[in-house]
C-alpha positions in Angstrom: -34.9 42.5 -37.0 -31.4 44.0 -36.6 -31.1 42.2 -33.2 -32.3 38.9 -34.6 -29.9 39.3 -37.5 -27.0 39.8 -35.3 -27.6 36.5 -33.3 -27.6 32.9 -34.2 -31.0 31.6 -33.9 -31.7 28.1 -32.6 -35.1 26.6 -33.1 -36.5 24.4 -30.7 -39.4 22.0 -31.3 -41.5 21.2 -28.3 -43.3 17.7 -28.4 -46.2 16.9 -26.0 -46.1 13.3 -24.9 -49.7 13.4 -23.8 -52.5 15.7 -23.2 -53.1 15.0 -19.6 -50.0 16.9 -18.4 -49.0 13.7 -16.5 -45.3 12.5 -16.0 -44.5 9.0 -17.5 -47.6 9.0 -19.8 -46.5 8.4 -23.4 -49.1 8.7 -26.2 -47.3 7.2 -29.3 -49.8 8.3 -31.9 -49.9 11.7 -30.5 -46.2 12.2 -30.8 -45.9 10.5 -34.2 -48.4 13.0 -35.4 -46.5 16.1 -34.1 -43.3 14.8 -35.5 -44.9 14.5 -38.9 -46.6 17.7 -38.6 -43.5 19.7 -37.8 -41.5 18.1 -40.5 -38.8 16.7 -38.2 -38.4 13.5 -40.3 -37.6 15.6 -43.6 -35.1 17.7 -41.5 -33.4 14.5 -40.3 -33.4 13.1 -43.9 -31.9 16.3 -45.1 -29.4 16.4 -42.3 -28.2 13.0 -42.9 -28.0 13.4 -46.6 -25.6 16.3 -45.9 -23.2 16.3 -42.9 -24.6 14.9 -39.7 -22.1 16.5 -37.4 -20.6 19.9 -37.4 -18.4 21.4 -34.8 -15.9 24.2 -34.4 -12.3 23.3 -34.8 -11.4 24.2 -31.1 -14.2 21.9 -29.7 -13.3 19.0 -32.1 -9.7 19.3 -31.3 -10.3 19.5 -27.5 -12.6 16.4 -27.6 -10.6 14.0 -29.8 -6.9 15.2 -29.5 -6.2 12.2 -27.2 -6.9 9.8 -30.0 -3.7 10.7 -31.9 0.0 10.6 -30.7 0.6 13.7 -32.7 -1.7 15.8 -30.9 -1.6 14.5 -27.3 0.9 12.3 -25.5 3.6 12.3 -22.8 5.5 15.3 -24.5 2.4 17.5 -24.2 -0.5 18.7 -26.2 -0.9 20.2 -29.7 0.3 23.7 -29.8 -0.5 24.6 -33.4 -3.6 25.8 -35.1 -6.9 24.3 -34.4 -7.7 23.5 -38.1 -4.3 21.8 -38.5 -4.9 19.8 -35.4 -8.3 18.6 -36.7 -6.7 17.6 -39.9 -4.0 15.7 -38.1 -6.5 13.8 -36.0 -8.5 12.8 -39.1 -5.5 11.8 -41.0 -4.1 9.6 -38.0 -7.4 7.9 -37.6 -7.6 7.0 -41.1 -10.8 8.8 -42.1 -11.3 9.1 -45.8 -11.6 12.5 -47.4 -15.4 11.8 -48.3 -16.2 11.2 -44.7 -15.4 14.8 -43.4 -14.8 18.3 -44.9 -13.1 21.2 -43.4 -14.9 24.6 -43.4 -13.7 28.1 -42.5 -14.4 27.7 -38.8 -15.9 24.2 -38.4 -15.3 20.6 -39.3 -18.1 18.6 -40.9 -18.6 14.9 -40.7 -21.0 13.2 -43.2 -21.9 9.7 -41.6 -23.1 9.1 -38.1 -21.3 5.9 -37.9 -17.9 7.8 -38.2 -19.0 9.9 -35.3 -20.0 7.0 -33.2 -16.7 5.2 -34.1 -14.8 8.4 -32.6 -17.0 8.4 -29.4 -16.2 4.7 -29.0 -12.5 5.2 -29.3 -12.7 8.2 -26.8 -14.3 6.0 -24.4 -11.8 3.1 -24.9 -9.0 5.7 -24.6 -10.3 6.9 -21.2 -10.7 3.4 -20.0 -7.1 2.5 -20.9 -5.6 5.6 -19.5 -7.6 5.2 -16.2 -6.4 1.4 -16.0 -2.7 2.7 -16.5 -3.1 5.3 -13.8 -4.6 2.9 -11.3 -2.1 0.3 -12.0 0.8 2.8 -11.6 -0.8 4.0 -8.3 -1.3 0.6 -7.0 2.2 -0.4 -7.9 3.6 2.4 -6.1 1.5 1.7 -3.0 2.6 -1.8 -2.9 6.2 -1.0 -3.4 6.0 1.7 -0.7 4.2 -0.8 1.7 6.9 -3.4 1.0 9.7 -0.9 1.9 7.9 -0.3 5.1 7.5 -4.0 5.8 11.2 -4.5 5.2 12.0 -1.6 7.6 9.9 -3.2 10.3 11.6 -6.5 9.8 15.0 -4.8 10.0 14.1 -3.2 13.1 13.2 -6.4 14.8 16.0 -8.7 13.5 18.8 -6.1 13.9 20.9 -6.7 16.9 19.0 -10.1 17.6 19.7 -12.4 14.5 22.4 -13.1 12.1 21.3 -12.4 8.5 21.8 -14.4 5.3 23.7 -12.7 2.5 21.0 -13.4 -0.1 18.2 -11.9 2.1 19.8 -8.4 2.7 18.4 -6.8 -0.5 15.5 -9.0 -1.2 12.3 -7.5 -2.3 9.0 -8.4 -0.7 6.3 -9.4 -3.4 3.9 -11.1 -0.9 2.7 -13.7 -3.5 5.4 -16.5 -4.4 3.1 -19.2 -5.5 0.6 -17.4 -8.0 -2.2 -17.5 -5.7 -4.2 -15.2 -8.0 -4.2 -17.9 -10.6 -4.7 -21.0 -8.3 -8.6 -21.2 -8.0 -8.5 -24.4 -5.8 -6.6 -22.3 -3.1 -8.9 -19.5 -3.5 -11.8 -21.7 -3.0 -10.5 -23.1 0.2 -9.9 -19.5 1.6 -13.4 -18.4 0.4 -15.2 -21.5 2.0 -13.4 -21.3 5.3 -13.1 -17.5 5.8 -15.2 -14.4 5.4 -14.2 -11.7 3.0 -10.4 -12.2 3.8 -7.8 -10.6 1.7 -4.6 -12.6 1.2 -1.5 -10.7 2.2 1.2 -13.5 1.9 1.4 -16.8 0.0 4.2 -19.3 -0.3 5.2 -22.8 0.2 7.0 -23.8 3.3 8.6 -26.9 5.1 6.4 -27.8 8.0 7.9 -30.2 10.7 5.5 -32.6 11.9 5.6 -34.2 15.5 8.2 -36.5 14.3 10.4 -33.7 13.1 10.1 -34.8 9.5 9.7 -31.9 7.0 6.6 -31.8 4.9 6.0 -29.3 2.1 2.7 -27.3 2.6 1.1 -24.3 1.2 1.2 -21.4 3.7 -1.3 -18.5 3.1 -1.7 -15.5 5.3 -4.8 -13.4 5.2 -6.0 -10.4 7.1 -7.7 -12.7 9.6 -6.0 -16.1 9.8 -3.4 -18.2 8.3 -3.9 -21.4 6.4 -1.8 -24.5 5.9 -2.8 -26.6 3.0 -1.6 -30.0 1.9 -1.2 -31.0 -1.7 -1.8 -34.6 -3.1 -1.7 -35.8 -6.7 -3.7 -38.5 -8.1 -4.2 -39.3 -11.7 -2.2 -36.4 -12.9 -4.6 -34.1 -10.8 -3.6 -32.0 -7.8 -6.0 -32.2 -4.9 -5.9 -29.7 -2.0 -6.7 -30.3 1.7 -6.8 -27.8 4.3 -4.8 -29.1 7.4 -5.2 -26.1 9.6 -6.7 -22.6 9.9 -5.7 -20.5 12.9 -7.0 -16.9 13.8 -4.1 -14.3 13.6 -5.4 -12.9 17.0 -4.7 -16.3 18.6 -1.0 -16.0 18.1 0.8 -15.4 21.3 4.2 -14.9 19.9 6.9 -15.9 17.5 10.3 -17.6 18.3 13.5 -17.5 16.1 17.1 -18.4 16.7 19.9 -15.9 16.9 21.6 -17.7 13.9 21.2 -17.4 10.2 18.7 -20.4 9.9 15.1 -20.1 8.5 13.1 -21.7 11.2 10.1 -19.9 12.6 7.9 -21.1 15.5 4.4 -19.7 15.7 3.2 -20.0 19.3 -0.7 -20.3 19.6 -2.5 -19.4 22.7 -5.4 -22.0 22.3 -4.1 -24.9 20.2 -0.7 -26.4 19.3 2.1 -24.4 17.8 3.6 -24.5 14.2 7.1 -24.9 13.4 7.9 -23.9 9.7 11.0 -23.3 7.5 11.1 -20.7 5.0 13.7 -18.6 3.4 11.2 -15.5 3.6 11.0 -15.5 7.3 11.6 -11.8 7.7 8.7 -11.1 5.4 6.4 -13.4 7.4 7.4 -11.8 10.6 6.7 -8.3 9.1 3.3 -9.5 7.6 2.2 -11.2 10.8 3.1 -8.3 13.0 1.3 -5.8 10.9 -1.9 -8.0 10.7 -1.8 -8.8 14.3 -1.4 -5.3 15.4 -4.2 -4.3 13.1 -6.5 -6.9 14.7 -5.6 -6.6 18.4 -4.0 -3.2 18.7 -1.0 -4.9 20.4 2.5 -5.6 19.3 3.2 -9.3 18.6 6.0 -10.5 20.7 9.1 -11.9 19.0 11.7 -13.8 20.9 15.2 -14.9 20.0 16.7 -18.0 21.7 19.1 -20.8 20.9 16.7 -23.2 22.5 12.9 -23.1 21.6 10.2 -25.3 23.1 7.0 -25.5 21.3 3.8 -27.7 21.5 2.7 -30.4 19.1 -0.8 -31.3 18.3 -0.9 -34.4 20.6 -0.2 -31.9 23.6 3.4 -33.0 24.0 6.4 -30.7 23.8 9.4 -30.7 21.6 12.6 -28.5 21.7 14.8 -26.9 19.0 18.5 -26.5 19.8 20.5 -24.4 17.5 24.3 -25.0 17.5 27.0 -23.1 15.4 28.8 -25.3 13.1 31.1 -23.7 10.4 31.2 -27.0 8.5 27.5 -26.7 7.8 27.7 -24.9 4.8 24.6 -24.1 2.6 22.0 -26.1 4.3 21.7 -26.9 8.1 22.5 -30.2 9.5 19.5 -31.8 11.4 20.2 -34.3 14.2 17.2 -35.9 16.2 17.8 -36.9 19.8 14.5 -38.0 21.4 12.3 -35.0 21.7 14.9 -32.6 20.7 15.9 -31.6 17.3 19.4 -30.1 16.8 19.9 -27.7 14.1 23.6 -27.0 13.1 24.2 -24.0 11.0 27.2 -21.9 10.1 27.7 -18.3 10.9 26.0 -15.6 8.8 26.3 -11.8 8.6 26.8 -9.9 11.9 23.6 -9.3 14.0 24.1 -5.6 13.7 24.0 -5.7 9.9 21.7 -2.9 8.7 19.2 -4.3 6.2 16.9 -1.1 6.2 15.9 -0.3 2.6 17.7 2.9 1.3 15.8 5.9 2.2 13.8 4.3 5.1 14.6 5.1 8.7 16.0 2.6 11.3 16.4 3.8 14.9 19.7 2.5 16.3 19.3 -0.4 19.0 22.8 -0.9 20.0 23.9 -0.9 23.6 25.6 2.3 25.0 29.4 2.5 24.4 30.1 5.6 26.5 29.9 9.1 25.5 30.1 10.6 22.0 28.3 10.5 19.0 26.9 7.4 17.2 29.3 5.0 15.8 30.0 6.1 12.3 29.5 9.7 13.0 26.5 10.7 11.1 22.8 10.0 10.6 21.7 6.4 10.0 20.5 5.2 6.5 17.2 7.0 5.6 18.2 10.4 7.0 16.6 10.5 10.3 18.6 11.1 13.5 19.2 8.2 15.6 19.7 8.4 19.4 23.3 8.8 20.5 25.0 5.9 22.0 25.8 6.8 25.7 24.0 10.1 25.7 25.9 12.1 23.1 24.3 14.4 20.5 22.9 12.6 17.4 24.0 14.0 14.0 21.8 14.1 11.1 18.0 15.1 10.6 15.4 15.8 13.2 15.7 14.7 16.8 13.8 11.6 17.9 12.0 11.5 21.3 9.6 9.6 23.4 6.0 9.5 22.6 4.4 12.8 22.8 7.8 14.6 22.5 10.4 15.1 20.0 10.5 17.2 16.8 10.6 14.8 14.0 10.3 16.6 10.7 7.3 15.3 8.5 7.9 13.5 5.3 6.1 14.5 2.1 2.6 13.0 1.6 3.2 9.7 -0.2 6.7 9.5 0.5 8.9 7.0 2.1 8.0 7.8 5.6 6.4 4.9 7.6 3.0 5.6 9.0 2.2 4.6 12.5 4.4 3.3 15.3 7.7 4.5 16.3 11.1 2.7 15.9 12.1 -0.3 17.9 13.3 0.3 21.4 17.0 0.6 22.1 18.6 -2.2 24.0 20.3 -1.1 27.2 19.2 2.5 26.7 18.2 5.0 24.1 14.5 5.7 23.2 11.7 4.2 25.2 9.4 1.6 23.7 6.8 3.3 21.5 9.2 6.5 21.0 8.4 8.7 18.0 11.3 8.3 15.7 12.3 10.8 13.0 10.8 9.5 9.7 12.1 9.3 6.2 14.5 11.9 4.7 13.6 14.6 7.3 13.1 18.3 6.5 13.0 20.9 9.1 14.1 19.0 12.2 16.5 20.9 14.3 20.1 19.8 13.7 22.1 18.3 16.4 19.1 17.7 18.7 19.9 16.0 22.0 19.4 12.2 22.2 16.0 11.0 23.6 15.8 9.9 27.2 14.2 6.6 28.3 10.6 6.5 29.5 7.3 7.8 28.2 6.8 11.6 28.2 4.5 14.1 26.9 7.0 17.1 26.8 9.9 17.8 24.7 12.8 15.4 25.0 16.4 16.8 25.2 15.4 20.4 24.7 13.5 19.8 21.4 10.3 21.9 21.0 7.1 20.2 21.7 4.9 18.8 18.9 1.7 20.7 18.1 -1.5 19.0 19.0 -5.1 19.1 18.0 -8.3 18.2 19.8 -11.3 16.5 18.0 -14.5 18.6 18.0 -16.5 15.8 16.2 -16.5 12.3 15.4 -15.0 11.1 12.2 -14.8 7.6 10.4 -11.9 7.1 8.1 -13.1 6.8 4.5 -9.7 5.4 3.1 -6.8 3.5 4.5 -4.6 6.5 4.9 -7.0 8.4 7.2 -7.5 8.2 10.9 -10.9 7.4 12.8 -11.4 9.5 15.9 -13.9 10.7 18.4 -14.8 13.8 19.9 -12.4 14.9 22.5 -9.4 12.8 21.4 -6.1 14.5 21.2 -3.6 13.8 18.5 -0.2 15.3 17.2 -0.1 17.4 14.2 2.7 16.1 11.8 2.0 18.4 9.0 -0.7 20.8 7.6 -0.9 19.8 3.9 -3.6 22.3 3.1 -6.5 24.2 4.8 -8.7 21.1 4.3 -6.5 18.1 5.4 -3.7 17.8 8.0 -1.4 14.9 8.6 -1.5 13.7 12.2 -0.5 10.8 14.5 -2.7 9.1 17.3 -2.2 6.0 19.2 0.8 5.1 17.1 -1.2 5.4 13.7 -0.2 8.2 11.2 -2.6 9.4 8.7 -4.8 12.3 7.4 -7.7 14.2 9.3 -10.0 16.8 8.1 -9.1 20.1 9.5 -12.6 21.3 10.1 -13.2 18.5 12.6 -10.3 19.5 14.9 -9.1 22.4 16.9 -5.4 23.1 17.3 -4.3 23.3 20.9 -2.4 26.5 21.4 
């Protein structure tokens, strides 16, 4: 009896659903008889007549503190007493004094409806917080991806094309025509594609075979691009798809070296497309990224003041770009037979660096003799650029050819671009596909030697070799920031985040790998 008196007894009522000891067999009359015989209904009535819910102050506070801004918020959590915290929650939620009562160690709630209301508010609060977290994460991911696209476009255009002043610091938002709210366009993509995600949408000027501009909706998905025409009749807008072309069939892109907005998409199977859009740099970055993801190859981009393209009839046309300082604002178009002359004024110099702040852009200028890079210091973004003419590069970690170099790893989720090196240097410098120092580098040797040309597996310019790991088992990536590999594959170790996951690079792609699937090569 002393032992029982020292404990808090809990009475458990056992109900037999049937007399056959069989699962899923429910004898309602048998269960009703047991409930009446044990007096459970009377216990429920007594319980409901008093207080239906009772819980210690600490448990109630931990469960419902998120419902009050005075007990939980950005500033922190409730630090006072548990009893005062429960009173604050009930007062902020507007519970009347008759609905609850405070005991010595517990809070008592009289009506079950009040408890159900609290539980519904908790579920709603959890859902709203989860939506805010997901929204903030997705927004950060999209912003980071847009910065990487701007960096890639800057690598392609720098040194090859003059830039417009209003496009230097323009943000990439991918959707410029409210595609998410345009159900007619969504239906066209769904009917002609198969589970395709839209990655760019905007209106462009398409030049037909007579070099006449026509406004079209230009939509790029993960598999193809769409050109859609609009027509209005009886105050209703009708859409008609004029072309769908697979991204894998694009053989290259052509632009002029001037500041115009014309872009030619050459196709390997059918006719080419000539469009004009002020967001050409974003279109280039989107097409290059999607093309590389589908084919594993880099999309060729050419720059010339004379571009020949094929029209739908099989004939060819030519674009000729001429510098004319009197053509301010809009270019001057002059048709001469099969040739279209585009006269445009001068823009910003070709060497204008449009890399977003904090992103790395490898220098692609021609060698100018010995010494450090022009400007004496690291390029924007912090990574070390190859020295022009063979001198030492100042700044962060030293870049090197693929398989070499000692680029410091950026923090997970930081501004470092994943996958692919920087653009090749023109007339010297890093070789094509070279691993560039990424982001604001930490830990790379200062003053490393400039990378040499060619592909190499060892260290470049005396920099230490990058650590490698060999796959012991096959692994399929579960998320977009992971790497798929097969047994026997060799990859570079960028950073060991923890004992479970490492950041690695393989075949130009950077992502995370499970550490228990690989073995570090000593």
